DOTORTOR-307144 format. One record per residue (C-alpha): x, y, z; residue in one letter; residue number from 1. Coordinates in Angstrom, 1 decimal. Each point is the difference from the previous one (the first is absolute). Example, Ala and Ser with C-alpha at 12.3 -4.5 7.8 and 13.67 -1.06 7.14 Angstrom:
2
12.3, -4.5, 7.8, A, 1 $
1.4, 3.4, -0.7, S, 2 $
! end
This chain:
470
21.1, 17.0, 13.0, M, 1 $
-0.4, -3.4, -1.5, A, 2 $
1.8, -2.7, 1.1, N, 3 $
0.4, -4.2, -1.1, L, 4 $
0.5, -1.8, 3.8, Y, 5 $
0.6, -3.9, -0.6, N, 6 $
-1.8, -1.6, 2.7, L, 7 $
2.3, -3.3, 0.1, N, 8 $
3.3, -0.8, 0.2, N, 9 $
1.9, -1.9, -3.1, S, 10 $
-1.5, -3.6, -0.2, P, 11 $
2.0, -2.4, 0.6, E, 12 $
0.2, -1.1, -3.5, G, 13 $
0.2, 2.2, -3.1, Q, 14 $
-2.8, 2.9, -0.3, V, 15 $
-2.4, -1.7, -3.1, R, 16 $
-2.4, 2.7, 0.5, V, 17 $
-0.7, 3.3, 1.5, K, 18 $
-3.8, 1.4, 1.2, I, 19 $
-0.7, 3.7, 0.5, I, 20 $
-2.8, 1.1, 1.8, F, 21 $
-1.9, 3.5, -0.8, F, 22 $
-2.3, 1.8, 2.3, H, 23 $
-3.1, 2.0, -0.7, G, 24 $
-1.1, 3.6, 1.4, L, 25 $
1.1, 0.6, 3.2, L, 26 $
1.7, -3.1, 0.2, G, 27 $
3.7, -1.0, 0.9, S, 28 $
2.4, -2.9, -0.5, A, 29 $
-0.9, -1.7, 3.1, E, 30 $
-3.6, 1.1, 1.2, K, 31 $
-2.1, -0.8, -3.3, T, 32 $
1.7, -4.0, 0.4, W, 33 $
-0.8, -0.5, 4.0, L, 34 $
-2.4, -2.7, 0.6, S, 35 $
-2.2, -1.3, 2.7, E, 36 $
2.6, -2.2, 0.7, D, 37 $
1.7, 0.9, 4.0, Q, 38 $
2.5, -2.5, -0.4, N, 39 $
0.9, 0.8, -3.5, D, 40 $
-1.6, 3.0, -1.1, P, 41 $
2.0, 0.9, -3.1, Y, 42 $
-0.9, -2.5, -3.0, W, 43 $
2.2, 1.0, -2.6, P, 44 $
2.7, -1.8, 1.9, L, 45 $
-2.6, -2.9, -0.1, W, 46 $
1.5, -0.7, -3.4, L, 47 $
3.6, 0.1, 1.1, C, 48 $
-1.2, -3.5, 2.0, A, 49 $
-1.9, -1.3, -3.0, D, 50 $
1.7, 0.9, -2.8, I, 51 $
3.7, -1.6, -0.1, P, 52 $
2.8, 2.7, -1.4, D, 53 $
-2.4, 3.6, 0.1, V, 54 $
0.8, 3.3, 0.8, R, 55 $
-2.7, 2.3, 1.4, V, 56 $
0.2, 3.3, -0.1, A, 57 $
-2.6, 3.0, 0.3, A, 58 $
0.6, 3.9, -1.4, I, 59 $
-1.5, 3.0, 1.4, S, 60 $
-1.1, 3.4, -1.3, Y, 61 $
-2.4, 3.0, 1.5, N, 62 $
-3.4, -0.8, -0.8, T, 63 $
-1.7, 2.1, 2.2, N, 64 $
-4.0, 0.9, -1.6, I, 65 $
0.7, 4.1, 1.2, S, 66 $
2.3, 2.6, -0.2, D, 67 $
-1.3, 1.1, 3.0, W, 68 $
2.3, -3.1, 1.5, I, 69 $
2.7, 0.4, -2.1, S, 70 $
0.6, 0.1, -3.9, T, 71 $
-0.1, -3.1, -2.2, S, 72 $
1.2, 0.1, -3.4, M, 73 $
-1.9, -1.1, -2.8, P, 74 $
0.0, -3.5, -0.8, R, 75 $
2.4, 0.3, -3.2, E, 76 $
2.1, 1.9, 2.2, D, 77 $
0.5, -2.9, 2.8, I, 78 $
0.4, -2.3, -3.2, A, 79 $
2.6, 2.0, -1.5, A, 80 $
1.9, -0.1, 3.9, S, 81 $
-0.6, -3.8, 0.7, L, 82 $
1.5, -1.4, -3.4, A, 83 $
4.0, 1.1, 0.7, P, 84 $
-0.6, -1.8, 3.8, I, 85 $
-1.0, -3.0, -2.1, L, 86 $
2.2, 0.5, -2.7, A, 87 $
3.2, 0.4, 3.0, A, 88 $
-1.2, -3.0, 1.6, D, 89 $
2.2, -3.1, -0.8, R, 90 $
-2.6, -2.5, 0.1, E, 91 $
-2.3, 1.8, -2.0, C, 92 $
2.2, -0.4, -2.8, I, 93 $
1.3, -3.4, 0.2, S, 94 $
-3.2, -2.0, 1.1, V, 95 $
-4.0, -0.3, -0.6, P, 96 $
-2.1, 2.7, 1.5, L, 97 $
-3.1, -0.4, 1.7, I, 98 $
-2.1, 3.6, 0.5, L, 99 $
-3.0, 0.0, 2.4, I, 100 $
-1.9, 2.9, 0.4, G, 101 $
-3.1, 1.1, 2.0, H, 102 $
-2.5, 2.3, -1.1, S, 103 $
2.0, 3.4, -1.2, L, 104 $
3.3, -2.5, 0.1, G, 105 $
-0.7, -1.8, -3.0, G, 106 $
-0.6, 3.2, -2.1, L, 107 $
3.2, 0.9, 1.4, I, 108 $
1.3, -3.3, -1.0, I, 109 $
-1.3, 0.7, -3.9, K, 110 $
0.7, 3.1, 0.0, Q, 111 $
3.8, -1.1, 1.4, V, 112 $
0.2, -2.3, -3.0, I, 113 $
-1.2, 2.1, -2.3, R, 114 $
3.2, 2.6, 0.9, R, 115 $
2.0, -2.7, 0.1, I, 116 $
-0.6, -1.3, -3.6, E, 117 $
0.8, 3.9, -1.0, V, 118 $
3.4, -0.2, 1.4, L, 119 $
0.5, -3.5, -1.1, A, 120 $
0.2, 1.4, -3.7, G, 121 $
3.6, 1.5, 0.7, R, 122 $
1.6, -1.7, 3.5, D, 123 $
0.4, -3.6, 0.3, P, 124 $
-0.8, -0.4, 3.6, I, 125 $
-2.9, 1.6, -0.3, Y, 126 $
-1.0, -3.0, -3.0, R, 127 $
1.2, -2.6, 2.5, S, 128 $
-2.6, 0.9, 2.6, V, 129 $
-2.4, 0.5, -2.5, L, 130 $
0.8, -3.6, -1.3, H, 131 $
0.0, -1.4, 3.6, N, 132 $
-3.5, 1.2, 1.1, I, 133 $
-2.1, -3.5, -0.6, K, 134 $
-3.3, 0.2, 2.5, L, 135 $
-2.1, 3.1, 1.1, V, 136 $
-2.2, -0.2, 2.6, I, 137 $
-2.8, 2.2, 0.7, F, 138 $
-2.2, 0.2, 2.7, L, 139 $
-2.9, 2.3, 0.5, G, 140 $
1.5, 2.5, -2.8, T, 141 $
-1.8, 2.5, -1.5, P, 142 $
0.5, -0.4, -3.7, Q, 143 $
-2.2, 2.7, -1.2, F, 144 $
-0.5, 1.9, 3.2, G, 145 $
-2.0, 0.0, 3.1, S, 146 $
-3.4, 1.1, 1.1, R, 147 $
1.2, 1.0, 3.1, I, 148 $
3.1, 2.6, -1.2, A, 149 $
-2.4, 1.3, -2.1, S, 150 $
-2.4, 1.1, 3.1, L, 151 $
3.9, 1.7, 0.9, G, 152 $
0.1, 2.2, -2.5, V, 153 $
-3.6, 1.3, -0.2, R, 154 $
1.1, 1.1, 3.8, F, 155 $
3.6, 1.0, -1.2, R, 156 $
-0.1, 3.6, 1.5, A, 157 $
-1.2, -1.4, 3.0, L, 158 $
2.7, -3.1, 0.3, I, 159 $
2.8, 1.4, -2.4, N, 160 $
-0.2, -3.0, -1.7, T, 161 $
3.8, -0.9, -1.4, S, 162 $
0.7, -0.5, -3.7, P, 163 $
0.3, -3.7, 0.9, L, 164 $
-3.6, -0.3, 1.2, T, 165 $
-1.8, 1.9, -2.8, Q, 166 $
2.4, -2.2, -2.3, S, 167 $
-2.3, -3.0, 1.5, L, 168 $
-3.5, 1.4, -1.2, E, 169 $
-2.1, -2.6, -1.6, A, 170 $
0.2, 0.2, -3.7, D, 171 $
3.7, 2.1, 0.1, N, 172 $
1.0, 0.3, -3.7, P, 173 $
3.5, -0.1, 1.3, G, 174 $
-1.0, -3.9, 1.4, L, 175 $
-1.6, -0.8, -3.1, R, 176 $
3.1, 1.2, -1.6, D, 177 $
2.6, -1.6, 2.1, L, 178 $
-2.5, -3.5, -0.3, N, 179 $
-0.2, -0.7, -3.6, D, 180 $
3.5, 0.8, 0.0, W, 181 $
1.2, -2.8, 2.4, Y, 182 $
-2.4, -2.4, -1.4, R, 183 $
1.7, 0.0, -2.9, T, 184 $
3.5, -0.1, 1.3, Y, 185 $
-0.4, -2.5, 2.5, A, 186 $
-1.9, -2.6, -3.0, A, 187 $
2.2, -3.0, 0.3, G, 188 $
2.9, 1.4, 2.0, K, 189 $
-2.1, 0.3, 3.6, I, 190 $
-1.7, -2.4, 2.2, D, 191 $
-2.9, 1.2, 2.1, H, 192 $
-2.1, -0.5, 2.8, L, 193 $
-2.9, 2.2, 0.9, V, 194 $
-2.0, 0.0, 3.5, L, 195 $
-2.7, 2.4, 0.6, S, 196 $
-2.0, 0.6, 3.1, E, 197 $
-3.0, -1.5, 0.1, G, 198 $
-1.4, 2.0, 3.4, K, 199 $
-0.9, 4.0, 0.3, P, 200 $
2.4, 1.7, 2.6, T, 201 $
-1.5, 1.0, 2.9, K, 202 $
-1.4, 4.0, -0.7, W, 203 $
1.4, -0.4, -3.7, L, 204 $
-1.7, -2.3, -1.6, G, 205 $
1.6, -1.6, -3.0, M, 206 $
3.2, 1.7, -0.4, V, 207 $
0.8, -1.7, -3.0, V, 208 $
-2.7, -1.9, -1.7, G, 209 $
1.2, -3.0, -2.1, S, 210 $
-0.6, 1.6, -3.3, S, 211 $
2.7, 2.6, 0.9, S, 212 $
2.0, -3.1, 1.6, S, 213 $
0.4, -1.4, -3.3, D, 214 $
2.9, 1.1, -2.2, P, 215 $
-1.1, -2.3, -3.2, G, 216 $
3.0, -1.8, -0.4, V, 217 $
0.7, -3.5, -1.5, D, 218 $
-1.5, -3.1, 2.0, N, 219 $
-0.1, 2.1, 3.6, A, 220 $
-4.0, 0.6, 0.7, L, 221 $
-0.4, 1.7, 3.5, A, 222 $
-0.6, -2.2, 2.7, T, 223 $
-2.1, 1.3, 2.4, P, 224 $
0.7, -0.8, 4.1, I, 225 $
-2.4, 0.6, 2.9, D, 226 $
2.0, 2.7, 1.3, V, 227 $
-0.4, 3.7, 0.0, D, 228 $
2.8, 2.7, -1.8, H, 229 $
2.2, -0.2, 3.1, T, 230 $
0.4, -3.5, 0.4, N, 231 $
0.5, -1.0, -3.5, I, 232 $
3.7, 0.4, 1.1, C, 233 $
-0.2, -1.8, 3.3, K, 234 $
-0.1, -3.5, 0.0, P, 235 $
-1.0, -1.1, 3.7, T, 236 $
2.0, -3.1, -0.5, N, 237 $
1.7, -2.4, -2.2, R, 238 $
-3.4, -1.8, -0.5, E, 239 $
-1.6, 3.3, -1.4, H, 240 $
-1.2, -0.2, -3.7, Q, 241 $
2.0, 3.1, -0.4, I, 242 $
3.2, -1.6, 0.7, Y, 243 $
-1.0, -3.0, -1.2, V, 244 $
-0.4, 1.2, -3.6, L, 245 $
3.0, 2.4, 0.2, I, 246 $
2.4, -2.8, 1.2, K, 247 $
-1.0, -2.2, -2.4, N, 248 $
0.2, 2.5, -2.9, K, 249 $
3.5, 0.7, 1.0, I, 250 $
0.6, -4.1, 0.1, C, 251 $
-0.9, -0.5, -3.3, S, 252 $
1.5, 2.9, -1.5, T, 253 $
3.4, -1.3, 1.6, L, 254 $
-1.0, -3.4, -2.2, T, 255 $
-1.0, 1.6, -3.3, S, 256 $
3.7, 1.5, 0.2, L, 257 $
1.7, -2.9, 1.2, S, 258 $
-1.4, -2.0, -2.8, E, 259 $
2.2, -0.1, -3.2, P, 260 $
-1.7, 2.0, -2.8, S, 261 $
-1.2, -1.9, -3.1, R, 262 $
1.6, 0.7, -3.4, P, 263 $
-1.6, 3.0, -2.2, D, 264 $
-1.5, -2.4, -2.4, T, 265 $
-0.3, 2.9, -2.8, A, 266 $
3.4, 0.9, 0.4, S, 267 $
2.0, -3.1, 1.0, S, 268 $
2.4, -0.7, -2.6, T, 269 $
0.8, -3.7, 1.9, D, 270 $
-0.7, -2.9, -2.9, G, 271 $
0.8, -3.0, 2.2, S, 272 $
-3.4, -2.6, -0.1, P, 273 $
-0.2, 0.9, 3.9, N, 274 $
-0.4, 3.2, -0.6, A, 275 $
-2.3, -0.2, -2.9, K, 276 $
-2.2, -2.9, 2.2, R, 277 $
-0.4, 2.7, 2.4, E, 278 $
-1.0, 2.7, -2.3, R, 279 $
-2.9, -2.2, -1.3, R, 280 $
-1.0, -1.2, 3.7, S, 281 $
0.0, 3.7, 1.0, F, 282 $
-2.3, 0.8, -3.0, A, 283 $
-2.1, -2.9, 0.5, S, 284 $
-1.1, 1.1, 3.2, R, 285 $
-0.6, 3.1, -1.1, I, 286 $
-2.3, -1.1, -2.4, A, 287 $
-1.8, -2.0, 2.2, T, 288 $
-0.5, 2.5, 2.4, H, 289 $
-1.4, 2.6, -2.1, K, 290 $
-2.2, -2.8, -1.7, S, 291 $
-1.7, -1.1, 3.6, V, 292 $
0.0, 3.9, 1.2, A, 293 $
-1.8, 0.8, -3.2, A, 294 $
-2.6, -3.4, 0.7, N, 295 $
-0.5, 1.1, 3.5, E, 296 $
-0.5, 3.6, -0.8, A, 297 $
-2.6, -1.0, -2.2, E, 298 $
-2.3, -2.0, 1.7, Q, 299 $
-0.5, 2.1, 3.3, K, 300 $
0.2, 4.0, -1.7, P, 301 $
0.4, 2.6, 2.5, F, 302 $
-3.5, 1.6, 1.1, V, 303 $
-0.8, 3.1, 0.9, V, 304 $
-2.9, 1.4, 1.5, L, 305 $
-0.9, 3.1, -1.3, L, 306 $
-2.4, 2.4, 2.1, C, 307 $
-1.1, 3.1, -1.5, A, 308 $
-3.0, 1.9, -0.5, P, 309 $
-1.6, -1.3, -3.2, S, 310 $
1.9, -0.5, -3.3, V, 311 $
-2.8, -2.0, -1.7, T, 312 $
-3.3, 2.0, 0.7, T, 313 $
1.5, 3.8, 0.7, D, 314 $
3.7, 1.2, -1.0, A, 315 $
-0.4, 3.4, -0.3, S, 316 $
1.4, 0.2, 3.6, S, 317 $
3.6, 0.9, 0.1, A, 318 $
0.2, -3.0, 2.8, S, 319 $
-1.9, -2.4, -2.4, A, 320 $
2.4, 1.0, -3.4, K, 321 $
2.9, -0.6, 2.3, L, 322 $
-1.1, -3.4, 1.1, G, 323 $
-1.0, -0.6, -3.4, A, 324 $
3.6, 1.2, -1.1, R, 325 $
1.3, -2.4, 2.6, I, 326 $
-1.8, -3.0, -1.2, R, 327 $
1.2, 0.1, -3.6, D, 328 $
3.5, 0.6, 1.2, A, 329 $
-0.2, -2.6, 2.1, L, 330 $
-1.5, -2.6, -2.1, I, 331 $
2.2, 1.2, -2.8, A, 332 $
2.7, -1.1, 1.8, D, 333 $
-1.6, -3.5, 0.5, E, 334 $
-1.3, 0.0, 3.7, F, 335 $
-3.7, -1.5, 0.4, E, 336 $
-1.7, 3.2, 1.2, V, 337 $
-3.2, -0.5, 2.1, V, 338 $
-2.2, 3.0, 0.5, L, 339 $
-1.4, 1.1, 3.6, G, 340 $
-2.7, 1.9, 1.3, E, 341 $
-3.2, 0.4, -1.7, D, 342 $
1.7, -1.3, -3.3, D, 343 $
0.7, -3.2, 2.0, G, 344 $
-3.6, -0.6, 1.1, I, 345 $
-0.8, -3.3, -1.9, G, 346 $
3.6, -0.5, -1.6, D, 347 $
-0.3, -4.3, 1.1, P, 348 $
3.6, 0.4, 0.6, R, 349 $
-1.1, 1.8, 3.0, I, 350 $
-3.0, -1.0, 1.4, V, 351 $
-0.9, -2.9, 2.6, S, 352 $
-1.8, 1.5, 3.0, T, 353 $
-2.6, 2.9, -1.6, G, 354 $
1.8, 1.9, 2.2, N, 355 $
2.2, 2.4, -2.3, S, 356 $
2.7, 1.2, 3.0, A, 357 $
0.3, -3.6, 1.2, L, 358 $
0.2, -1.2, -3.5, D, 359 $
2.9, 2.4, -0.6, E, 360 $
1.8, -0.7, 3.0, F, 361 $
0.2, -3.9, -0.5, N, 362 $
0.8, 0.4, -4.1, F, 363 $
3.0, 2.5, 1.3, V, 364 $
1.0, -2.6, 2.8, E, 365 $
-0.2, -2.9, -2.4, G, 366 $
0.6, 0.7, -3.6, K, 367 $
1.7, 3.9, 0.0, C, 368 $
3.9, 1.0, -0.6, N, 369 $
-0.9, 3.9, 0.3, A, 370 $
-2.8, 2.1, 0.5, V, 371 $
-0.1, 3.8, -1.2, V, 372 $
-2.3, 2.4, 1.1, V, 373 $
-1.1, 3.0, -1.5, V, 374 $
-1.8, 1.9, 3.0, A, 375 $
-2.5, 2.7, -0.9, D, 376 $
-3.4, -1.9, 0.6, S, 377 $
-2.0, -1.7, 2.6, I, 378 $
1.0, -3.4, -0.8, G, 379 $
3.5, 0.3, -0.6, T, 380 $
0.6, 1.9, 3.5, Y, 381 $
-2.4, -2.8, 0.9, C, 382 $
2.7, -2.5, -1.1, E, 383 $
2.9, 1.8, 1.0, L, 384 $
-1.4, -0.2, 3.5, G, 385 $
-0.8, -4.1, 0.2, I, 386 $
3.4, -0.4, -2.4, L, 387 $
2.8, 1.8, 1.8, S, 388 $
-0.9, -0.9, 3.5, W, 389 $
0.7, -4.0, -1.0, N, 390 $
2.3, 0.9, -3.2, L, 391 $
2.8, 1.5, 3.4, A, 392 $
-1.5, -2.0, 2.7, N, 393 $
-1.7, -3.5, -1.0, G, 394 $
2.8, -2.6, 0.6, P, 395 $
-1.6, -2.0, -3.3, R, 396 $
0.7, 3.1, -2.1, F, 397 $
3.2, 0.9, 1.4, K, 398 $
1.3, -3.7, -0.5, K, 399 $
-1.4, 0.2, -3.7, K, 400 $
2.0, 3.5, -0.8, G, 401 $
-2.7, 1.6, -1.5, I, 402 $
0.3, 3.5, -1.4, D, 403 $
-2.2, 2.6, 0.1, I, 404 $
0.7, 3.3, -1.7, I, 405 $
-2.6, 3.2, 0.6, V, 406 $
-0.5, 3.1, -1.9, I, 407 $
-1.9, 2.9, 2.0, V, 408 $
-0.7, 3.5, -1.6, D, 409 $
2.5, 2.7, 0.9, S, 410 $
-2.4, 1.8, 1.4, K, 411 $
-0.5, -1.9, 2.9, H, 412 $
3.8, 0.5, 0.7, S, 413 $
-0.5, 2.8, 2.4, T, 414 $
-2.9, -1.3, 1.8, S, 415 $
-2.1, -2.8, 1.9, S, 416 $
2.5, -0.9, 2.4, A, 417 $
-1.8, -3.1, 1.1, F, 418 $
0.3, -1.3, -3.8, F, 419 $
4.0, 1.0, 0.4, R, 420 $
0.5, -1.6, 3.0, N, 421 $
-2.5, -3.2, -0.3, G, 422 $
-0.4, -1.8, -3.6, A, 423 $
2.5, 2.3, -1.3, Y, 424 $
2.9, -1.0, 2.2, A, 425 $
-0.7, -3.3, 0.1, I, 426 $
0.3, -0.1, -4.3, I, 427 $
3.7, 1.4, 0.8, E, 428 $
0.6, -2.3, 2.3, G, 429 $
-0.9, -3.6, -2.1, A, 430 $
0.2, 1.5, -3.5, G, 431 $
0.0, 3.5, -1.9, K, 432 $
-1.9, 2.8, 0.4, A, 433 $
0.1, 3.1, -2.5, D, 434 $
-2.3, 3.9, 0.0, F, 435 $
-0.1, 0.5, -3.2, A, 436 $
-1.8, 2.3, -2.7, A, 437 $
-2.1, -3.2, -1.8, F, 438 $
0.5, 1.6, -3.7, E, 439 $
3.8, 0.0, 0.5, E, 440 $
0.6, -2.9, 1.4, Y, 441 $
2.4, -2.1, -1.4, D, 442 $
-1.1, -3.7, -0.1, V, 443 $
3.4, -1.4, -1.2, N, 444 $
0.9, 0.4, 4.1, L, 445 $
-2.6, -2.6, 0.6, I, 446 $
0.7, -2.4, -2.9, V, 447 $
3.9, 0.3, 0.7, D, 448 $
-0.6, -0.6, 3.6, R, 449 $
-2.4, -3.3, -0.4, L, 450 $
2.2, -1.0, -2.9, R, 451 $
2.9, -0.5, 2.5, S, 452 $
-2.3, -1.2, 2.5, R, 453 $
-1.2, -2.8, -2.5, R, 454 $
3.8, -1.1, -0.5, S, 455 $
0.7, -0.1, 3.4, F, 456 $
-3.3, -2.0, 0.8, Y, 457 $
-0.3, -2.3, -3.3, T, 458 $
3.7, -1.1, 0.1, I, 459 $
2.4, -0.9, 2.3, D, 460 $
3.7, -1.3, -0.8, K, 461 $
-1.3, -3.6, -0.9, R, 462 $
-2.2, 0.9, -2.1, G, 463 $
-3.3, -0.5, 2.5, S, 464 $
-3.1, 2.3, 0.8, R, 465 $
0.5, 2.0, 3.0, R, 466 $
-2.7, 2.1, 1.7, G, 467 $
-2.4, 0.0, -2.7, A, 468 $
-3.9, -1.7, 0.3, S, 469 $
-0.5, -3.9, 0.0, K, 470 $
! end
């Protein structure tokens, strides 16, 4: 049975925000959020002490992995049961809401918002709840599913996996549809913080890779944290990175909500001299920002190393043809593409020591923003082994935030456990890894991903370049 629990007494002042925690599979409103702090283990309550006038609540619902234990409803039905609970809560319809979800809890949040959006069309109470949702925080949420859930589905006859677990299978169509809807709905309405696990979980490996934890919402790339899936929701103390990021994001959201809104310069009918000067000043700042951003982007292009079987000497194989399509699509979108593998030998932009592997390593570390590997040759598998470990674990690579995308022939998807649990698992944790039919692969998936990275790395809110090669 679903319930909403208020965890602290009424603040002395007026409640100015309500923070609601959503747990994941096999979680609960209590144990999911217990830290290692023996004196004060329930960390959601730290927010009550550190942020004035907040109400902290946790919501519970049945999320068993197997129907042998007890039956769990599908995600859509859980959302349908939670929506009226939120609408019946006085604070949910009267103060700003911040929703925090661990793992499946993040998907439940998106599904609840979708359900409320439908109900808001005919009920003003639901419209109030929907309007009040100002910030969503995802902690290790499998936006596009998890390979661990996929394993459970394969053995569902033995495990009797619940429909809820089955819906978490990697690349589940229902999750893609939910995320497509959410990205469109949330744009301009909801702020976000996205934290992803940076360590494999014992016995399980990377439960949610960084590519699956990133919902692709505006201005909120996933931030990797040096913990596993279990501990992405368990900061050890108030100085822990997870807690600091969450607390600071909540505070910045509250600050932005308390600031007076800027007049709508497009529709304002105020013709006073002060209003006109404000509009001109605001427009001038926008123009200056665009000018600086454009100049910075032109001076320092977004560099992609493309590693594929030779796309210049023999483009007859499906993998080489895919490499050529990726190259052409990236160049058409004004990326600077540098070819790796055999095509990179002799390229003056890469060569420095005469050792091709070391040269590529130095080039990526010093000049690249992203690496794309079409793994289907001895050379590309060598590159994958060298680059994957360093991109996932090298301190300078991680600090720079280099993205890596790997496409492997789908014929290998059910074989080579060593490869799947080695290089492929590392890439899943550090970037994006796909098993795909080379002839059918949509190169726009790569272009769209790198375009969003380029917009983030190239320009910050002050018009300054961030994260790109120098």
